[in-house]
C-alpha positions, 0 to 999 in steps of 0.5 A: 529524491527517488532514493528518498522515496524508496527508503520511505517505502521500505520503512513503511513496508517494515512498519506494515509487516511489524504492526499490521500484518504480524499482529493480524496473523497472530490475533484473528482468524484471517477473513479470506475473500478468496476461494482457496481451493478453486484458486489452487486448482485453477491458478486464477484468483477466485473470489469466495461467495460472501454468503459463506462467511459467517458475519457473527464470527468475522465482526468479533474477530476484527473488533478484537484486533481493533482493540490491540494498541499495536494494531491501532498504532500501525494504522496511524503509522500507515496514514502518516507514512502514506501522507508523506510518500504522497507528498514526496511523489507529488513533489517529484512529479512536479520536478520531473514535469519541470525537467521535461519542459527544460529538455523540450525547450533545449531540443527546440533550440537545437532544432532551430540551429541555436 
């Protein structure tokens, strides 16, 4: 099951890269919430001052991106992928808890000399 989840995560990463990251990089000026200069100087992630971002430039850029079918499809894929991975993780957690109970019961039997 771990291999299956790992494969799902790899598949999802490829789709994110293709339909979200690549499309975003090609179609908008990236809205960066980091102060790149301070981050580079200190080596510590430093948030930028939100008042420095010009909202009249940010909103149109993101609206342009949301009009891209490729990007919207990428968002839909991310929802379905995350839903599937979440279900797989829940199932795996249930199975691992059951396995843990079996191991604990077996250890108690050994401790009682059985």
